[in-house]
C-alpha positions as CSV (number, residue, x, y, z in Angstrom):
1,M,-41.2,27.1,-39.6
2,L,-42.1,30.3,-41.8
3,L,-45.3,29.2,-43.5
4,K,-46.3,32.5,-45.0
5,N,-44.0,34.5,-47.9
6,A,-44.4,38.3,-48.5
7,N,-44.9,38.9,-51.8
8,F,-41.5,38.4,-54.5
9,A,-38.7,41.2,-53.3
10,L,-35.6,42.3,-54.5
11,T,-33.4,44.4,-54.3
12,T,-29.8,45.0,-54.3
13,L,-26.5,45.0,-51.7
14,S,-25.8,48.2,-50.1
15,E,-22.4,46.9,-48.5
16,D,-19.8,44.3,-48.9
17,L,-21.0,41.1,-48.2
18,D,-18.1,39.3,-45.9
19,N,-19.7,36.0,-45.5
20,S,-16.9,34.6,-43.2
21,M,-19.0,34.7,-40.1
22,N,-22.2,32.8,-39.7
23,P,-24.0,34.6,-39.3
24,S,-23.1,37.3,-41.9
25,S,-24.6,41.1,-41.8
26,L,-26.1,41.5,-45.1
27,Y,-27.1,45.4,-45.3
28,M,-29.9,45.8,-48.5
29,A,-30.3,49.0,-50.1
30,S,-34.2,48.5,-49.5
31,D,-35.9,45.8,-47.8
32,S,-39.2,46.4,-49.2
33,D,-41.3,43.6,-49.8
34,F,-38.5,41.5,-47.3
35,P,-39.9,39.5,-44.6
36,K,-39.5,41.3,-41.1
37,S,-40.1,38.4,-38.9
38,G,-38.5,34.8,-39.1
39,R,-36.2,33.2,-41.4
40,F,-36.5,33.1,-45.2
41,R,-35.0,31.9,-48.1
42,A,-33.0,34.2,-50.7
43,V,-31.1,34.0,-53.8
44,I,-28.0,35.9,-53.7
45,W,-26.0,36.5,-57.1
46,G,-23.8,38.4,-59.3
47,G,-24.7,42.0,-60.3
48,A,-23.6,41.7,-63.6
49,H,-25.9,38.8,-64.4
50,S,-30.0,39.2,-65.2
51,T,-31.0,36.5,-63.2
52,P,-29.6,33.6,-60.8
53,L,-29.9,31.1,-63.3
54,K,-27.1,32.7,-65.4
55,D,-24.7,32.9,-62.5
56,P,-23.3,29.6,-61.8
57,E,-21.9,31.1,-58.5
58,R,-25.2,32.0,-57.2
59,E,-25.7,31.6,-53.5
60,I,-29.1,30.1,-51.0
61,A,-28.8,31.6,-48.0
62,E,-31.5,32.0,-44.9
63,L,-31.9,35.7,-44.1
64,E,-33.0,37.0,-40.4
65,Y,-34.4,40.6,-40.0
66,N,-31.7,42.7,-37.6
67,G,-33.1,46.0,-37.7
68,M,-32.8,49.5,-39.8
69,G,-30.1,51.5,-39.5
70,V,-28.3,53.7,-42.6
71,F,-29.4,50.6,-44.2
72,P,-32.0,47.8,-43.7
73,L,-29.5,44.9,-41.8
74,F,-30.2,40.9,-42.3
75,N,-28.3,38.3,-40.9
76,C,-27.2,36.2,-43.4
77,Y,-26.7,32.2,-42.8
78,G,-24.9,31.4,-46.4
79,G,-24.0,28.4,-48.3
80,Q,-27.9,26.9,-48.1
81,E,-29.0,23.5,-50.0
82,G,-25.7,22.3,-51.3
83,T,-24.6,26.2,-52.4
84,V,-21.2,27.8,-51.1
85,S,-21.2,30.7,-49.2
86,R,-19.0,33.3,-50.8
87,S,-18.8,36.9,-49.9
88,W,-20.7,39.0,-52.4
89,P,-19.8,42.9,-53.5
90,A,-21.7,45.8,-52.6
91,G,-24.3,45.7,-56.5
92,S,-25.1,42.3,-55.6
93,K,-28.4,40.9,-56.4
94,V,-31.1,39.4,-53.6
95,A,-34.2,38.0,-53.8
96,H,-37.0,36.5,-52.2
97,V,-37.4,33.2,-53.8
98,I,-39.0,29.5,-53.0
99,T,-36.5,27.4,-53.0
100,A,-36.5,23.4,-53.8
101,G,-35.5,23.0,-49.9
102,K,-38.4,25.4,-49.1
103,L,-41.0,23.5,-50.7
104,D,-39.5,20.0,-49.8
105,E,-39.3,21.6,-45.4
106,L,-43.2,22.4,-46.7
107,E,-43.7,18.7,-47.5
108,S,-42.7,17.5,-44.7
109,F,-44.4,20.1,-42.7
110,I,-47.6,19.3,-43.9
111,H,-47.4,15.6,-43.8
112,E,-46.2,15.2,-40.1
113,H,-48.8,17.1,-38.7
114,A,-51.7,15.9,-41.1
115,N,-51.0,12.4,-39.7
116,K,-50.4,13.6,-35.8
117,A,-53.6,14.7,-36.4
118,V,-55.8,11.7,-37.1
119,I,-53.0,9.7,-34.6
120,D,-53.5,11.9,-31.7
121,G,-57.2,11.6,-32.2
122,F,-57.1,7.9,-31.5
123,S,-57.3,9.0,-27.7
124,D,-60.1,11.4,-28.0
125,V,-63.4,9.9,-28.3
126,S,-64.9,13.0,-26.9
127,G,-67.7,15.4,-28.3
128,E,-69.6,12.6,-30.1
129,V,-72.7,13.5,-32.6
130,A,-75.4,11.9,-34.0
131,Y,-74.6,11.7,-38.0
132,N,-76.6,9.5,-40.5
133,G,-77.6,6.8,-37.7
134,T,-73.6,6.4,-36.0
135,E,-71.5,8.4,-34.1
136,L,-68.8,10.5,-35.6
137,L,-65.7,11.7,-33.9
138,K,-65.3,14.9,-34.7
139,R,-61.3,15.6,-34.0
140,A,-59.9,12.1,-35.4
141,E,-62.4,12.2,-38.4
142,A,-63.3,8.6,-37.1
143,L,-66.6,6.4,-37.6
144,R,-67.7,4.2,-34.3
145,I,-69.7,1.5,-36.0
146,T,-71.0,-2.1,-34.4
147,A,-71.4,-3.8,-38.4
148,D,-70.2,-4.3,-41.6
149,Y,-69.1,-1.7,-43.2
150,E,-67.5,-0.2,-46.5
151,M,-65.0,2.9,-46.1
152,D,-65.6,5.4,-49.3
153,G,-62.7,7.7,-48.5
154,S,-64.9,10.0,-46.4
155,V,-63.3,8.9,-43.0
156,R,-60.2,7.7,-42.3
157,C,-60.7,5.8,-39.1
158,I,-62.5,3.1,-37.7
159,L,-63.4,2.5,-34.4
160,A,-65.2,-0.8,-35.0
161,D,-66.6,-2.4,-31.8
162,S,-67.2,-6.0,-32.5
163,S,-68.5,-7.2,-29.1
164,S,-71.9,-8.1,-30.2
165,S,-70.3,-9.6,-33.5
166,D,-67.7,-10.1,-35.7
167,I,-67.4,-6.9,-38.3
168,A,-65.5,-7.0,-41.8
169,V,-64.4,-3.8,-42.9
170,T,-64.2,-3.2,-46.7
171,L,-61.3,-0.8,-47.8
172,P,-62.0,2.1,-50.3
173,D,-60.9,1.7,-53.7
174,P,-57.0,2.6,-53.8
175,S,-57.0,4.1,-57.0
176,F,-58.8,7.1,-55.8
177,Y,-56.9,7.6,-53.0
178,S,-53.6,7.0,-53.5
179,G,-50.7,8.6,-50.5
180,R,-54.0,8.7,-48.5
181,L,-53.7,6.8,-44.5
182,F,-56.6,4.7,-43.5
183,F,-56.7,3.3,-39.8
184,V,-59.0,0.5,-38.3
185,K,-59.2,-0.7,-34.8
186,N,-60.5,-3.6,-33.0
187,T,-62.4,-2.0,-29.7
188,G,-64.8,-4.5,-29.2
189,T,-63.9,-8.2,-28.0
190,G,-65.0,-9.9,-31.3
191,M,-62.9,-9.7,-34.5
192,V,-62.5,-7.1,-37.3
193,T,-61.9,-8.9,-40.4
194,I,-60.4,-5.8,-42.6
195,T,-61.3,-6.8,-46.7
196,R,-59.6,-5.7,-50.0
197,Y,-62.2,-3.6,-52.2
198,S,-61.6,-5.5,-55.2
199,G,-58.3,-7.8,-56.5
200,E,-55.5,-5.6,-54.7
201,M,-52.9,-6.4,-52.9
202,I,-52.2,-5.5,-49.2
203,D,-48.2,-5.9,-48.6
204,G,-47.9,-8.1,-51.7
205,Q,-50.5,-10.7,-50.4
206,Q,-53.8,-11.4,-51.8
207,A,-55.1,-12.0,-48.3
208,D,-57.2,-9.5,-46.0
209,I,-56.5,-8.7,-42.1
210,T,-57.8,-9.8,-39.3
211,L,-57.5,-8.1,-36.2
212,S,-58.7,-10.7,-33.2
213,T,-57.5,-9.2,-30.2
214,Q,-59.5,-6.0,-28.5
215,W,-57.5,-2.5,-29.0
216,D,-55.6,-4.1,-32.1
217,S,-55.3,-2.1,-35.1
218,R,-53.7,-1.6,-38.5
219,A,-52.9,1.5,-40.6
220,L,-53.0,1.3,-44.4
221,I,-51.8,3.8,-47.1
222,S,-53.1,3.3,-50.7
223,G,-49.9,3.4,-53.3
224,G,-52.6,3.9,-55.9
225,T,-53.2,-0.2,-56.7
226,N,-52.5,-2.0,-53.7
227,W,-52.4,-1.1,-50.3
228,Y,-49.5,-1.1,-47.2
229,M,-49.5,-1.5,-43.6
230,V,-47.7,1.1,-42.1
């Protein structure tokens, strides 16, 4: 995925665009500020319209730089995001834009890799350093504890060693962490109880969660007012 976009770019087609092929060959009058690597989203619309919003037949396409001849050449993958693939005459306008589909892709990319970074960290317990009398696992953003602990949101993953005594882990106030994931794992042979901050519910129940088996774990996400197991 191309995460970095160039500055806003606008030009016209130097030759007719025949969109019967996939990809088609799109020739621009100028490629100034258009990306030269990776695919990127663009909107194509009629030259008689000042903006694409005024052209009901506008088309979203993915473009990919394919070299420089008499005019800059781009591979054109038309009909993106529910628009209709059309053939466009020379003089039609082309602009590099951030589309709704691009924003959706970026959001999915961020969520996928953010969650993967936390989950991958469970198996990586190397690189421990002393931190406020406890051990902070650098990569996992995880805290290893041996006594009761109240989560304040600064650490999203708790590794609770209950071998010496049972442990209670209190969740933070869900209203401050809407949409965020938190993890608790019992790494010991005793019992770990995940308790609620106040009167909020977990999966619709006003009850705490008990991790009675070694290596048992729970992942919870804040819905803003209550917690949900995922």
